[in-house]
N, C-alpha and C positions, 0 to 999 in steps of 0.2 A: 643650623642655628648659629654656629660660631661665625660663619661668614656674615650673617646679619648683624651680629654684635660688633664685628670689626668695622663694618660700614657705619654703624651708629657712632662708634668712637671716632671714626674719621670725620664725620660731619660735625661732631661736637668740637673737634680740634680746629676745624676750618671756619667755624661760625664767625670769629672776629674778623677774618679776612673778607668773608662774604659781606659782613655788616659794613665794613669800610667801603666796599664797592657799591653796596646798596644805597649808602648815603649820597653817592655821587650821581645816582640815576635821575633822569628828568622827573618832574613832579607827577605827571600822569602815570608813569611806570611805578613810582612809589605808591601812588593811590591804589593801583591794581594789586601790588604786593600786599599792602595793608588789608585790602578787601579779601584777598586769598587767606591772609592770616586770620581773618574773622570767620573763615570757612564758607564764604559766599561762593555760589556757583558763577560760572562765566556769564551766564544769561542774566543773573541778578546784577552782577558788576556792570555789564553793558547797559542795562536799564537805568541803574543809578547814576552812571556817568554820561548818559545820553550819547552812547556810541554803539557801533554794531558789535555783535559777538565776534566777528572776524577781526575787528580791531583789537578786542580784548585778547583773542588768541595770538595775534601778532605781538602784543605787549608781553604776553606770557612767554612766548618763544624767545624774545629778546632778554627778558628777565632771567629765564632759566639758563640761557646761553652765557650771559655775562657773569652770572653768579655761580654757575656750575651746579644748579639745582636739578634734581631728577624727578620730583613729584610735588604735588600740592602740599603733602605733609612736610617736606623740607622747607617749602615756602612759608608754611605756618610757623614752623620752628624758628626760622630766621626772623619773621615779623615779631614773634614773641621775644626773641633775643634783643631786638632793637627797641622794644617797648612801644611798638606801633600798634599793638593790639591791646 
């Protein structure tokens, strides 16, 4: 449990840095991050954006890599921090 708490504190401390990088992402990647923040599945995101699920997966991989995210929960937290949700 302590490990999880330390990790949560780490992400809270790095949110401003992640947010600065997120604002520089291309519009389609920001759109995917916003949809993830709303809790939408990759299939729903693909349908709404008229792209394939594989393209959404590629965007997610780039987003996670660039921002240092590890899960959809972290993406949701970041989108809320940015007021994109």
